[in-house]
C-alpha positions in Angstrom: 0.0 0.0 0.0 1.4 3.4 -0.9 1.9 6.1 1.7 -0.6 8.4 -0.1 -3.3 5.7 -0.1 -2.6 4.9 3.5 -2.8 8.5 4.5 -6.1 8.9 2.6 -7.6 5.9 4.3 -6.5 7.2 7.7 -8.0 10.6 6.9 -11.4 9.1 5.9 -11.5 6.9 8.9 -10.4 9.7 11.2 -13.2 11.9 9.8 -15.8 9.1 10.2 -14.8 8.2 13.8 -14.4 11.8 15.0 -17.8 13.0 13.7 -19.5 9.7 14.5 -18.4 9.8 18.1 -19.6 13.3 18.5 -23.0 12.5 17.0 -23.4 9.4 19.2 -22.5 11.6 22.2 -25.6 13.7 21.4 -27.9 10.7 20.9 -26.9 9.1 24.2 -28.4 12.1 26.0 -31.9 11.2 24.7 -34.2 8.2 25.3 -34.8 7.4 21.6 -33.5 5.3 18.8 -31.8 7.5 16.2 -31.0 6.6 12.6 -28.7 9.0 10.7 -27.4 9.1 7.2 -25.0 11.8 5.9 -23.3 12.4 2.6 -21.2 15.5 1.8 -22.3 15.9 -1.8 -19.1 17.4 -3.1 -16.5 15.6 -1.0 -18.2 12.3 -0.9 -17.9 11.8 2.9 -20.5 9.3 4.2 -21.5 8.4 7.7 -24.4 6.4 9.2 -25.9 5.5 12.5 -28.1 2.5 13.0 -28.3 2.0 9.2 -29.3 -1.7 9.6 -32.7 -0.7 11.1 -35.9 0.0 9.2 -37.3 3.4 10.4 -41.0 4.4 9.8 -40.9 7.3 7.4 -44.4 8.8 8.1 -44.7 12.0 5.9 -41.1 11.9 4.8 -42.4 9.4 2.1 -44.1 12.3 0.4 -40.7 13.2 -0.9 -40.2 9.9 -2.9 -43.9 10.1 -3.8 -43.2 13.5 -5.3 -40.3 12.1 -7.3 -42.6 9.4 -8.7 -45.2 11.9 -9.7 -42.6 14.1 -11.4 -41.3 11.1 -13.2 -44.8 10.4 -14.6 -44.9 14.0 -15.7 -41.6 13.7 -17.5 -42.9 10.6 -19.3 -46.1 12.4 -20.3 -48.4 10.2 -18.2 -49.4 13.1 -16.1 -49.3 16.9 -16.6 -48.5 19.4 -13.9 -51.4 21.6 -15.2 -53.8 18.5 -15.3 -56.8 19.2 -13.1 -58.2 16.9 -10.4 -61.7 17.6 -9.0 -61.6 17.3 -5.2 -64.8 15.9 -3.9 -66.3 15.6 -0.4 -65.4 11.9 -0.5 -61.7 12.8 -0.9 -61.7 14.7 2.4 -60.6 12.3 5.1 -61.7 12.9 8.7 -59.3 13.8 11.5 -56.2 14.1 9.4 -53.6 16.9 8.8 -54.9 18.8 5.8 -54.5 22.5 5.0 -56.4 21.7 1.8 -59.4 20.6 3.8 -59.1 23.6 6.1 -59.3 25.9 3.0 -61.9 23.9 1.2 -64.0 22.1 3.9 -66.6 21.0 1.4 -64.3 20.0 -1.4 -65.8 20.7 -4.8 -62.6 22.4 -6.0 -60.4 21.9 -9.0 -56.7 21.6 -8.2 -53.8 21.0 -10.6 -51.2 18.2 -10.1 -48.7 21.0 -9.4 -51.0 22.4 -6.6 -51.5 18.9 -5.2 -47.7 18.5 -5.1 -47.4 21.8 -3.3 -49.9 20.7 -0.7 -48.4 17.3 -0.2 -44.6 18.1 -0.3 -44.5 21.6 1.0 -47.4 21.6 3.4 -47.4 17.8 4.2 -51.1 17.5 3.4 -52.4 14.0 3.9 -55.4 14.3 1.6 -53.3 15.7 -1.3 -50.9 12.9 -0.7 -53.5 10.2 -1.1 -54.9 11.9 -4.2 -51.4 11.7 -5.7 -51.2 8.0 -4.8 -54.5 7.6 -6.7 -53.1 9.4 -9.7 -50.1 7.2 -9.5 -52.4 4.1 -9.4 -51.5 3.2 -5.9 -48.5 2.7 -3.6 -47.1 -0.3 -5.5 -46.2 1.6 -8.7 -44.5 4.3 -6.5 -42.6 1.6 -4.7 -41.6 -0.1 -7.9 -40.3 3.2 -9.3 -38.1 3.8 -6.2 -36.7 0.3 -6.6 -36.1 0.9 -10.3 -33.9 4.0 -9.6 -31.7 1.9 -7.3 -33.2 2.6 -3.8 -33.8 -0.8 -2.4 -33.6 -0.1 1.3 -37.0 1.6 1.4 -40.6 0.4 1.2 -43.8 2.3 0.4 -46.9 0.2 1.0 -49.7 2.2 2.7 -51.5 5.5 2.0 -52.2 8.0 4.7 -55.7 6.7 5.0 -54.5 3.1 5.3 -52.0 4.0 8.0 -54.9 5.2 10.1 -56.3 1.6 10.3 -53.7 0.5 12.8 -50.6 1.7 14.7 -48.3 -0.9 13.2 -49.2 -0.1 9.6 -46.9 3.0 9.7 -44.0 0.5 9.8 -44.8 -0.8 6.3 -43.6 2.6 5.1 -39.9 2.4 6.1 -36.4 3.4 5.0 -32.9 2.9 6.2 -31.1 6.2 6.9 -28.5 5.9 4.1 -31.0 4.9 1.4 -33.1 8.0 2.1 -29.8 10.0 2.0 -28.9 8.4 -1.3 -32.3 9.5 -2.7 -31.5 13.1 -1.6 -28.1 12.8 -3.3 -29.8 11.6 -6.5 -32.2 14.6 -6.4 -29.3 17.0 -6.0 -27.4 15.3 -8.8 -30.5 15.4 -11.0 -30.2 11.7 -11.6 -33.9 10.9 -11.8 -35.8 13.8 -13.4 -35.6 16.3 -16.2 -33.9 19.6 -15.2 -37.2 21.4 -15.0 -39.0 18.8 -12.9 -36.0 18.5 -10.6 -35.9 22.2 -10.1 -39.7 22.2 -9.3 -39.4 19.5 -6.7 -36.3 21.2 -5.1 -38.3 24.5 -5.0 -41.2 22.8 -3.2 -38.8 21.4 -0.5 -36.8 24.6 -0.1 -39.9 26.8 0.2 -41.9 24.4 2.3 -43.7 25.1 5.6 -42.4 21.9 7.1 -41.4 22.2 10.7 -38.3 24.5 10.8 -37.3 23.5 14.4 -35.7 20.2 13.3 -32.8 20.2 10.8 -33.1 24.0 10.4 -33.7 24.6 14.1 -30.2 25.6 15.3 -28.7 26.6 11.9 -27.8 30.2 11.2 -30.7 32.3 10.1 -31.2 32.2 6.4 -29.5 28.8 5.8 -31.3 27.1 2.9 -32.5 23.6 3.5 -34.5 21.5 1.0 -36.3 19.2 3.4 -39.2 17.0 4.3 -40.4 16.1 7.8 -42.5 13.2 9.1 -44.2 12.7 12.4 -46.3 10.0 14.1 -48.8 10.4 16.8 -47.7 9.8 20.4 -49.1 6.8 22.1 -48.6 6.8 25.8 -45.3 8.5 26.2 -43.8 7.0 23.0 -43.5 8.8 19.7 -42.6 6.3 17.0 -41.4 8.7 14.4 -40.1 12.3 14.4 -38.1 12.7 11.3 -36.5 15.3 9.0 -34.5 14.7 5.8 -32.9 17.3 3.6 -30.1 19.0 1.7 -28.3 21.7 3.7 -26.7 24.5 1.6 -23.4 25.4 3.3 -21.8 28.9 3.1 -18.9 27.7 0.9 -21.3 26.6 -1.8 -21.1 22.9 -0.9 -24.0 20.7 0.3 -24.7 18.0 2.9 -27.6 15.5 2.5 -28.8 14.6 5.9 -31.4 12.1 7.2 -32.4 11.9 10.8 -35.0 9.4 11.8 -36.0 9.3 15.5 -37.9 6.2 16.6 -39.6 5.2 19.8 -38.8 8.5 21.6 -39.7 8.7 25.2 -38.8 12.4 25.2 -41.2 15.3 24.9 -42.1 16.5 21.4 -40.0 19.6 21.9 -37.0 17.5 23.1 -37.3 15.1 20.3 -37.2 18.0 17.7 -34.2 19.5 19.7 -32.3 16.2 19.3 -32.6 16.5 15.5 -31.6 20.2 15.6 -28.5 19.4 17.7 -27.4 16.7 15.3 -27.9 19.0 12.3 -26.0 21.8 14.1 -23.1 19.5 14.8 -22.9 18.4 11.2 -23.1 22.1 10.0 -20.4 23.2 12.4 -18.2 20.3 11.5 -18.1 21.4 7.9 -18.0 25.2 8.4 -15.4 25.4 11.1 -12.6 23.9 9.0 
């Protein structure tokens, strides 16, 4: 082995162990199982915590659903200006839906682009299930994700179907690094046309998703293209409090970061703080050099 190669391997290992130990130091302060995936999109650094586990995605899966819908648009099977008539029957009871709040009786025409905005940017569950309907179900979406090389992820249940039982949320799962690889592919424009890719990135950057997680402790004005996901709390256990996204660093580089928090016994605020602290550490690690 050459001295240069040995030095490079030592450098990579040193990076991984140093940052990994710091991240683990944060997770140990909280009563929760944390999955983390990190890729520096220019340097190629990678790091994972608990990557062997399958974490429930909850609404994070609206990001891969958005990719699948944009792929259908690229193939001409859907159009972004195509209109869907939202009926009263589409309006699920007792679910998160800014769409329903705005149109409580339905009877409104929305374009596919508007449905994507509701689903990805506003995490609307009703818009999400309409998009699954337009995609002809969860299976074609799951098949598409597998076809683009993301095998450590599964999409099996709609928002409505997840409401039928607590364990059903676990049928929509991902490993941390596979979700991070999906973010990497989005950034690298591997899956969609340039126009479609830009539209989906815009939805994730301008979203109203919870800004107290990945963005929570980052400097004001930091751009993050992200998607959150959250389960209900049963007893004192929250099965999913997640955020995945691409962080835009001041030097013009980017980090794709996935944080899945499973079975948290912490308060909702503390669980979100955990994600924010991990994100802040990653940000500081790359901006303090």
